[in-house]
N, C-alpha and C positions, 0 to 999 in steps of 0.2 A: 344363457350367459356363461362363459368360461373365464378363468383367470387370463389376465393379459399383462404384457410388459411394454412400456413406452421407452424408447431410446432417443435422447437428444444429443446429437453428435454432428458437428462440434458445438459447443456452447459459444455464443458470439459476443462481440464487443468486450472482450477481455484479453489479457496478455497471456499467451500460451494456448495449450490445448487440453480440453477435458470433455467428458461426456456425462450425461445424467441418465440413469435408468429408473423408471417409476413402475413399481409393481402394483397392479390392481387385483382386487379380489373379484369374485363372480358377480358382484353387484356393481362394479365400477368404482369402488372406493379404494383409496390408496392405502395399501398395507405398509409400504416402505419405500423411500426414495433414497438413491445413492448418488454422490458426486464422485466420479472416478477421474483421478489424475493419471492419464494414460501415456505419460512420457517418462523416460529414464535417461538421464544425461551424464551422470557420473563425474561431475566436475570435481568433487573432493578427491577422487581417486587419480585422475590425470594431472592433478597439480603436484602430486608426490614427485619429488626429484628435481623440481624447479627451485631456483634461488628465491629467497623471501622478498628481495627487492623487485622481483619481477611481478609479484602478485597484484600490485595496483594496475597493472597493464593487462594481466590475464583475466582476472575475475570480472572486470566490467563486461567481457564477452558473454557472461551468464545472461545479461538482460540488455535488450536493445532500447527499452524505454527508461530504465532508471540505472544506467551504467555509472552515474556519478556516485550513487549510494555505495555500490561495490568498490569503486575506485577509492572513496574516502575511508570505508571500513577496513579495506585491505591496507591502506597506508597507516591507519591507526594502530592496527595489529603489528605492522612491521616496525613502527616507532618503538614499540614496547620490545619486540624480539631483538632489535638491534641496539636498544638502549640510548635512543637519540630523540628525546622529546623536542617537538618543533618550538621555535621562537613564537611569541605571542602574535606578531603580525601574520605569520604563516598560518596560525590557527584562525585568525580572523578571515583570511582569504579563503581557506578551505570551507569555512561556514558560509561565507558569501556565495561561493559556487553551490553549496548545498541548498541555500535558500532559493537560487535560481531553479534547481531541480525541483523543489517542492512546488513552486509556483507553476512551472511548465507541466508537471505531472498532474497535479490536483486540477488545474484549470482545464487540461484536456479531458480528464476523466469527467468532470462534472458537465461540461458543455457539449462534448462530442460523443462520450460513450454512454453515460447515464442520462444525458439531456434528451435524447429521442424519447425515452420512456416518460420523462417528467413533462417535457413540453408538448408532445404529441399523444401520449397516453399509451398504457400497456396494450390496449386493444386496437391501437391503430393499424392500418394496413402495413405489412412488413416492407412493402415497396417504398413507402415513404418514411417509416420509422427507423431513421438513420440520420447521419450527419447532413446528408444532402437534403433531407426533409426539413431539418432544423433550418438550414440556410435558406430554403424556399419560404419557409414560414416567417422568418425574421432575419432578413439579410444583414441588417445592421448589427444585431447581436452576434451573429455568426462571425462577422468581420472582427468585432471587438474581441471575441473569444480566440480567434486565430492570432490577433495581435498580443493578447495576453500571454499565449504560449510562446509566441516569438520573442517577447521581452524576457521571459525566464530562460529560454534557450540562449539569448544573446549574452546573458551573464556567464553561462557556462563557456560560450565561445570566446568571449573577451579574455577570460582567464585561461582557458585550456587549449585554445587554437581551434577547436571544432565543437559542435553541438552534441555529437554522440561519441563516446569513447575518448574523452579528453586526455591530453598529455600534460598534466599539471602537478598533482600531489606525488610526492616522493617521500621515502622513509626520512624523517627529520625535518620535513617542511614542504615547501613548494619550489617549483623551478622558474618562476616568473613573478615579478613584482607588478603591482597595479600602478598605472600612470594617472596623473591628474585628468588628462583628456578622457581616459577610459572610465574613471569615476564619473565624470560628468555626463558621458555617453549613457551610462546606466541610469543616473538620476533623471535624465531627460524623459524616460519612459515610465517613471514611477508613479506619478499622480494618475495617469490614465489607466494604469494597471490596477491601482487600488479602487478607481471608480468601477472598473469592469467586475472586480471581485465583489464589490458591494452590491452590484446589480445581480450577480449570481446568488448572494445571500438573500436578497429580497425575493428572488424567483423561488428558492426552496422554502422560504418561510411562508409565502403566499400558497405554494403547492401544498405544503403540509397542512395548512389550515383548511384548504378545500378538500383534502383527501385523508382526513383524520381517521375515518373508519379503516381504510387500508393500513395506515401507520400502526393502529392499535392491534391489528391481527396479523400483520406481515412479519413473520419470524421474530417474535418477541420472546426472549427467554434469558434467564439469569446465567451469568458466568462471572469469573474474575476478570480483572483488567490489568494490563501490564505495559510499562513503557518507561522512557527516561524522564527524569524529573529534575528541576533545579533545587538547590539547597533549601529554598523556601516553598517547595511543592508547586512551583510554577511550570508551565508548559515548556518543554525542552526538546529540540529536535536534533541537536548536534552532539552534545556531550553531557554526562552527568551520571548519577547513580540510577539503577533500575528500581522502580517501585511497583509493587504487586498489591492490589486490593481484592478483597473477597466480593461475594455476591451482595453483601450488605453494604459495600462501600468502605469497610474498615480495613485499614492497612494490615496485610499479612507479613510482608517482607519488604526490606529496603537493602539493596546489596550492590556491590561493584560488579561490573560485567566480568571481571577477571574470575569471579567466583560462581558464574552462572550454573556450572555443572553440579553445585551443591543444591540447587533449587529446581532445576528444570530437567525432566527426563522426556523420552520420546517413545510413543506407543506405535505399533504397526498393525495395520488391518490388511487382509488378503486382497481387497478389492481397489487398493490405491497404491501408487508408488510414493505418494507424499506422506511423511510421517506426521504423527499427531503429538506435539509437545504438550506437557501438563506439569503442574506444580507437584513436586515429589511428596511433600508432606501430606497432601490430600489424596494422592494416588489417582489412578485412572478409573472412571472418568470424572470423579468429583473435583479434580484439580484443573479442569480445563479453564482457559482464559481467552480474552480477545485482546488484540493489538490494533494499531492503526489509528486513524483520526477519532473514532468513537472511544477506543480504549484510552487514548492519551488525553482526551478532554475529561474523561471520567476519573482519571487519577490526578488530574491537575486541579489545584484550588484557585489559580489565578493565571493570567497571561501578562507578561511584562511589556506589552505594547498597548496603547489606549483604546484603539478601535476594536481590536480582537478582544480585549478584555471585556468590553461592553457586550459584545456578542456572547462571550463565555457566560456571562450572568444570565442572558435570555436562555441559553442552553441548559444551564443548571436548574433553571425554573421549570424545565419540563418535567422534572421528577425530583422535587426539592429533597435534599438530604440523602438521596439514594442515586445509584448509578442509572443512566439513561440506557434502557435495554432494546429499544426499537431499532431494528436493523436498518430501516430506511433513514434513520437519522444520521447514518454514516455520511450521507451526501451533505447534510448541514454542517456536521463537524468538519468535513474535508474543506469546505469553503471557509470556515473560521480559521483553520490552520493556514490556508492559502493567504488570507489577510494578515495573519501574523507574520508569515514569511516575507511578504512585501514590506511590511512595517519594519521588520528586522533589517532588511536590506538598507533602508535609510539610516538606521542606528549604526550599522557596520561602516557605512561609507562616511559617516560623520566622525569616526573614531580616527584621531590623528595617526595611529599606528597602521592604518590600512595602506598608507602609501610608503611605508617604510621598506627598505631594501634588505633588512635583517630577516630573511625568509628561510635560512636552512641552517640546521645543526648537523655538522659533518662528523661529529664524534660517533664512533661505533664501539659498542661493547655487547657482543652477542650474548644474549640471556637464554635463548633456546626455546621460549614459549611467550606467546602473547595473544590477547583477545582484543579485537577492535569492535566497537559498538557504535551504531548510529541509528537515528530514527529515519528509515527510508519512507517514502510516501505511504507505503502500505503497512508500515509497522516496524517494529525493532528488528534490526539486522545484526547478526553476530557472525564475525570471522575469527576462528580460532586456529592458530598455526603452531605446530611443534617443529623445531629444526635441529640440525646438528650443530657443532661448534663453528662451522663455517657459514651457517645461515641457509643451508639447503634443507628444503621441506621434507620432513619425515611423515607427517600426518596433517590433514586439514579436516576441520569440522565447521560446516556452515549451517546455521539455522536462519533461513530466509524469512522475511516478513510474513509471506503467505502461509508458510508452514505453521506459524503460531495460530493462525486462524482456520486451520484445516477443520478441526472438529465444529467450529461455529459455522463455517460454510456448509458442511454436511448437514448439520442440524437445521440450518435455514432451508435448504433444499427440502428436507423432509417435511418441515413444518408448512412451508408454502404449498407444497404439492397436496398435502392433506387438507389445507384450508380451502384451496381454490379448485381442485379436481374433485368433483363430488358426485359424478355420475358416469354412465357410459359414454356419453358424447364429450369428446375432448377437443377444445378449440385451440387455435394457435395462440390466442391471447392468454390462455391458462398456462401453456408451456412457456410463453415469454416471461410470465411472472416467476416461474421457476428459475429461469436463467437470470432474471433480475436480482434474485436473492443472492446468487453468486456475485453478480456484477456490482452489488452494493459495497462489497469488500475490496473492489478493484484489484483482483488477485493477479499475480504474475506467476502463473502455474509452473511454467517451465523456467521462469526468470530468464527468457530468451527472446521470444517473438511478441509482435504486437498486432492484434487484429482490429483494424479500424473499420468502423461502419458495419455493413451487413454482409455476412458470409453466407454462401449457398448452404442449404440444409434441407434434407428430406427426412421426415419422421413417419415411421410406419408403426401402426398399432396392429399387433398380431395376436391371435388367440393361443391357447396352450398347445394346439396341434399345429401351429405354424401358419395358419390361414390368415390372410391379410383382411383386416376389419376396416381400417381407415388409413388414409395417407394425408399428410400435411406437407406442403412443399413451400420452400422459400428459395427461388432461384431465378 
């Protein structure tokens, strides 16, 4: 036997492009596994020189699956730069669009991207382990899943004119009011959507019970957790302060997004274009943390909607008094958030101000700097803009949701590879588990493209002299 290296490229059923390299010793055991984000796009740099009011329409092009998150984060940053806080009805409408984004993104990931692993099995034939295989196994469930995403996207389209890259939020508010007929159209699909989400929650709970051995050894490790929070430490996805808890669940910090640079720094590794954020006071790597559904439920003490709050109680009971560390529970947390977002839609539509036409603050007082924050489906998203006195961009800093999770995804890849690849013979199912470690975080690696279903892939195992030992194909 000689040392070997396995390359998985591309990683499938995620947004964007990445590869994994797995280094084996001469007995076939994993020495180290790496996740490489091998794209460089430079969005921060080529935004320089643009006007700040353009940013809500430029930055959504970062991402084809969560453009609403960038659209709203950019608008919130521009509100501050231009000194024009939006009227309350505009904030309600922005949040309504955001809830549609959460539902469509979380629903799609659970049923169509993670679903093939959960419903068909990590070791299922790659020819059927995809969204088509799910549809063939349970056509009714597949149709309901499509309708759930369709409903979330319809909210975005009703408000913004189209489902992808909407034209809606502007500095100081929004450019369109909601009509009573549009409100009723959204409400018409709400009950069915909640029922589908609850079906998804039951699926992941049943799956977890039947696969507890995997859950307990699949990338379980301690980190901090970070995300937005309500004043009463409730789950918050649209606005609020940032809360950071430590590995023991005790709060380390609570701060305004405007001050994030006092608490967060970014580390660089030579093998990835994606930076590694961490908590400054603990340093690298002790200060690493996780964001997204698992992180948000770990920092939240309650949810202000009844159905989701009951599920949160079950979630908290998984590890009473401490954070839930199991990577595969990201899928459970994701569906709890999806339920919250659907319930929140009803709450927003019942607010009398939702139909108000007081939707834009036209006052402008350029302040030259502002930070917009929102909880994108994948985690905390920060847009930081610096401008001149005319509102022209001088500098941009973006910390996207997946960036916060970069260390955790890399650790998960290494952990899963070492757990499941234990000898010289490597199976496709073993490698799929490594991919699934990344997939659990629902990453948007380029924040640009979206890979649905099964992508072609050829994995070669070669020895140290470059001789082909084994080939696994998915084409």
